[in-house]
Structure formats: structure tokens, C-alpha cells
C-alpha positions in Angstrom: 69.7 95.1 123.4 71.6 96.3 126.4 71.6 92.9 128.0 75.1 91.4 128.6 75.6 88.2 126.6 77.2 85.8 129.1 75.8 82.7 127.4 77.8 83.4 124.2 81.6 83.6 123.9 83.3 86.7 122.5 86.8 87.0 121.1 88.2 89.0 124.0 87.9 85.8 126.1 89.1 83.7 123.2 92.2 85.8 122.7 93.2 84.5 126.2 92.6 80.9 125.2 95.8 78.9 125.4 97.4 77.8 122.1 97.4 74.2 123.5 93.5 74.3 123.6 93.3 75.4 120.0 95.7 72.7 118.8 93.8 70.1 120.9 90.7 71.1 118.8 92.8 70.3 115.6 93.9 67.0 117.0 90.3 66.1 118.0 89.4 66.4 114.3 92.4 64.3 113.3 94.3 67.2 111.8 98.0 67.8 111.9 99.5 70.5 114.0 101.6 72.2 111.3 103.8 75.2 111.9 101.7 77.5 109.8 98.5 76.4 111.6 100.1 77.1 115.0 101.5 80.4 113.8 98.2 81.6 112.4 96.2 80.5 115.5 98.8 82.4 117.6 98.3 85.5 115.5 94.5 85.3 115.9 94.9 84.8 119.6 97.0 88.0 119.9 94.4 90.2 118.2 91.0 91.1 119.6 89.8 92.2 116.2 89.0 90.1 113.0 92.0 90.1 110.6 92.2 89.8 106.8 94.5 87.1 105.3 97.0 89.9 104.3 97.0 91.2 107.9 97.7 87.7 109.2 100.5 87.4 106.6 102.0 90.7 107.7 101.7 89.8 111.4 103.6 86.5 110.8 106.5 88.5 109.6 109.3 86.9 107.6 108.2 83.3 108.2 108.0 80.4 105.9 104.2 80.9 105.6 103.3 82.5 102.3 100.0 84.1 101.5 98.7 81.0 99.6 99.3 78.9 102.6 97.4 81.4 104.8 94.4 81.2 102.4 94.4 77.4 102.5 94.9 77.3 106.2 92.1 79.8 106.9 89.8 77.7 104.6 90.6 74.6 106.7 90.2 76.3 110.0 86.9 77.8 108.9 85.6 74.3 107.8 86.7 72.9 111.2 85.0 75.7 113.1 88.1 77.1 114.7 87.7 80.5 113.1 84.7 82.5 112.1 84.5 84.6 108.9 83.3 88.2 109.4 81.9 90.2 106.5 81.5 93.9 107.1 80.0 94.6 103.6 83.2 95.8 102.0 84.1 92.6 100.1 87.0 91.8 102.4 86.9 88.6 104.5 88.1 88.9 108.0 88.7 86.0 110.5 88.6 85.7 114.2 88.8 82.7 116.6 85.5 80.9 117.1 84.2 79.3 120.3 83.8 75.5 120.1 80.8 75.7 122.4 78.8 78.3 120.4 80.1 79.1 116.9 76.7 80.5 115.8 76.8 84.2 116.4 78.8 87.3 117.3 78.3 91.1 117.3 80.4 94.0 116.1 80.3 97.8 115.8 82.3 98.9 112.8 83.5 102.5 111.9 82.6 103.2 108.2 85.6 105.5 107.9 88.6 103.8 109.5 87.1 100.3 110.0 87.8 100.1 113.7 86.0 97.0 115.0 84.5 97.2 118.5 83.1 94.1 120.1 79.5 94.4 121.4 79.0 92.8 124.8 75.2 92.9 124.4 72.8 90.5 122.8 69.3 90.5 121.4 66.8 89.2 123.9 66.5 85.4 123.6 62.8 85.8 123.5 63.0 87.8 120.2 64.9 85.0 118.6 62.3 82.4 119.9 59.4 84.6 118.7 60.9 85.0 115.2 61.5 81.2 114.9 58.0 80.4 116.1 56.3 83.0 113.9 58.1 81.8 110.7 58.4 78.1 111.5 62.2 78.1 111.7 64.3 76.0 114.1 68.0 76.2 115.1 67.9 79.9 114.5 71.1 82.0 114.9 72.0 85.6 114.0 74.9 87.8 113.0 74.6 91.4 114.0 76.8 94.3 112.9 76.3 98.0 113.4 78.0 100.6 111.3 78.7 104.2 112.2 81.5 106.7 112.7 83.8 106.3 115.7 84.6 109.2 118.0 88.1 109.6 116.5 86.9 109.9 113.0 84.0 112.2 114.0 86.5 114.5 115.7 89.2 114.3 113.1 87.6 113.4 109.8 90.7 114.2 107.7 92.9 112.0 109.9 90.8 108.9 109.6 93.6 106.7 108.5 93.4 103.0 109.5 96.2 102.2 111.9 97.5 98.8 112.9 98.2 96.1 110.5 98.3 96.9 106.8 95.7 95.5 104.4 92.7 97.1 102.7 90.7 98.0 104.6 92.6 97.8 107.8 90.7 97.7 111.0 92.5 99.4 113.8 92.4 98.4 117.5 89.8 99.9 119.7 91.2 103.0 121.4 
């Protein structure tokens, strides 16, 4: 589990991806480059953590993009493989940029108190995946791995475990 995961992209690298590369992916699937799509992709580029639709709406500020447009756009971007949906077991969908080369899996460590999301730069050994596939007769196997715990800040100050950052329930805060 302590192996670095160089063969799989992680959002920190995707955050640095130029907006022009993302819009090229839209064009490649014959989709229009609308103002809301560009704005939403830019918001996702500027955050290294998965965001809720409400957090995206708040980050856009006073733009012409209402919440319904964000929901529709996120649905489209998800279908196109430009974003990945993250489910941390609290009933709130979060979204982050997806890598065109490997949209299959990603790893997170999530604080159960304040919902901070930390990206895990380690991966399960490829042999484990291959063994599971072989043992059970599966092919094209992928995995999603999330760990849950209490972050150092919440452990040290349990009464002050207030999600910081963008509003929205629950609101993940940036990694300290």
C-alpha cells in the first residue's frame, strides 16, 4: 500500500492541466464550449479537492450560472468522462477532474469530523488486482479506495472541527 502510484493520474497534477486541454476534450466529443462549462472546469482546476455542486456554485460567485445549470453541466461532464464523482458515504456527491488516460480509479483519505480530503499517492499492488480478477473470473477490474479517520486538527481540537473553505454541507476543507 505504500507504493507510489505513478501509472495513475491524481488531481494535483490535473489541477495544473491547462483549460485549453480540457476544452479540447469537449471539442473532441463534439460538445460546445459554453461559458458555464468553461467556468466550472476552471473552478475544478483551481481546487485540489472534490467539490459539491453548491461549492462550485459558490466559487463561481455572481455569475450567470445558476445551480440548475451546474447540476446539468456536471451530469454532462460526468458522462463525457471529464469529471469523476466521489462518494464519501454521506449522501453528498462531489466532483473532481478526471484523467482522460485513466478514469478508472482514485484514492482519498477523508476526515470523519471536518471532511478534509487528502489525496493518497499510494496504490494497491497491481498483483493484488490481478489475483482478485483471476480468482473470481473478472476482467477489466478497477477499484475506488477511500479511508476514513480523524485528521490531526480535529484530533487536537475536537470542538473546533468546523469545515473551512467553501460553504456547502458537508464542506471539505483544504489539506493543511
